C-alpha positions in Angstrom: 97.0 78.7 70.4 96.1 82.3 70.3 96.7 84.7 73.3 95.3 87.7 71.5 94.7 88.4 67.9 98.2 90.1 67.7 100.2 87.5 69.9 100.4 83.9 68.3 102.1 80.8 69.5 103.9 78.9 66.7 104.1 74.9 66.7 107.3 75.0 68.6 105.7 77.2 71.4 107.4 80.4 70.5 105.4 83.7 70.7 105.1 85.8 67.5 104.0 89.3 67.5 102.1 90.5 64.6 100.6 93.9 63.5 99.5 96.1 66.4 97.9 98.7 64.0 100.8 101.1 64.2 102.2 100.5 60.7 101.0 100.5 57.2 102.6 99.8 53.9 103.2 103.1 52.1 104.4 101.9 48.8 106.2 98.9 47.4 109.6 99.5 45.8 111.4 96.8 44.0 109.7 94.1 45.9 110.3 95.9 49.3 107.7 97.5 51.7 108.2 100.8 53.3 106.5 101.0 56.7 105.2 104.1 58.5 103.1 104.7 61.6 99.5 105.4 60.6 97.1 105.0 63.4 96.3 103.2 66.6 93.3 100.9 66.2 91.1 100.5 69.2 92.4 97.0 69.9 96.1 98.1 69.7 95.6 101.0 72.0 95.8 98.5 74.9 99.5 98.1 73.9 100.5 101.5 72.5 103.0 103.6 74.4 101.6 107.1 75.5 103.8 109.1 73.1 102.0 107.2 70.2 98.6 107.9 71.6 99.0 111.4 72.7 101.5 112.7 70.1 100.2 114.8 67.2 103.0 113.4 64.9 103.9 109.9 66.1 105.8 109.3 62.9 108.7 111.5 64.1 109.0 109.6 67.4 111.9 107.0 68.2 110.1 103.5 68.4 112.4 101.4 70.4 111.1 102.7 73.8 107.6 102.5 72.6 108.2 98.9 71.8 109.5 98.4 75.5 106.1 99.9 76.4 104.3 97.4 74.5 106.5 94.6 75.7 105.5 95.5 79.3 101.8 95.2 78.3 102.4 91.9 76.7 104.2 90.7 79.8 101.4 91.8 81.9 98.9 90.0 79.7 101.0 86.8 79.5 101.6 86.7 83.4 98.1 87.6 84.3 95.9 86.3 81.6 94.2 89.6 81.3 94.5 92.3 78.7 96.3 95.5 79.6 93.8 98.2 80.7 91.4 95.4 81.6 90.0 97.5 84.2 88.5 99.8 81.4 85.2 98.6 79.9 85.0 98.7 76.0 82.7 101.8 75.8 84.8 104.7 74.7 88.1 102.6 75.3 90.4 104.9 73.2 89.4 108.1 75.1 89.5 106.6 78.6 92.9 105.2 77.9 94.1 108.4 76.4 92.8 110.3 79.4 94.5 107.9 81.9 97.7 108.3 79.8 97.6 112.0 79.8 97.5 111.8 83.6 100.6 109.8 83.6 98.9 106.5 84.6 99.4 103.0 83.1 97.4 99.7 83.3 96.6 98.5 86.8 98.0 95.4 88.4 95.5 92.7 88.0 94.1 91.1 91.0 93.3 87.2 91.2 95.0 84.3 89.9 97.6 84.0 88.6 99.1 86.7 90.5 102.0 88.7 89.2 104.8 88.4 91.5 106.5 91.7 92.7 109.8 91.1 90.9 107.8 90.9 87.6 105.3 93.8 88.3 108.2 96.0 89.1 109.8 95.2 85.9 106.5 95.6 84.0 106.2 99.1 85.8 109.7 100.1 84.5 108.6 99.1 80.9 105.2 101.1 81.3 106.9 104.4 82.4 105.2 107.5 81.0 108.7 109.0 79.9 110.4 106.9 77.2 113.7 107.7 78.6 112.9 106.1 81.9 112.1 102.7 80.3 114.7 99.9 80.1 116.6 99.4 76.9 116.0 96.3 74.7 119.3 94.9 76.2 117.9 95.2 79.8 114.7 93.6 78.8 116.5 90.8 77.2 118.7 90.3 80.3 115.5 90.5 82.5 113.9 87.8 80.5 116.9 85.5 80.4 117.4 85.7 84.1 113.9 85.1 84.8 113.7 82.2 82.5 116.6 80.5 84.0 115.6 81.2 87.5 112.1 79.6 87.0 113.6 76.1 85.9 
């Protein structure tokens, strides 16, 4: 099953995230690859943190909090069945998202079914904070997911 070209589900039902267009192989060295940020492809901008989209030099940015932003976008998609920024039509997608990000705005809460419950939307909003330091840590994300998974059984 394929949720998006970048989110795959394996045979055991586990989600696997693959290239979001933010990295590239610089050069192989003794069988290893060195990765660095290169650019944001139009498809990946839906998941990219504002600091990656708006920065002149994203290669110097800490990436954990950018990953938290991307996780919030994935959570939004998984719970609603809609892409982040689905309220924006494809024409000039990159520019329109960049403008909204520069205004401190994030993806809108999707209407319809399935609805995202307030508890989940509040956590998504924390992940999508414009300022990276306001986003939860990876440990906080794991704690939230574990609590939600155990409470939904």
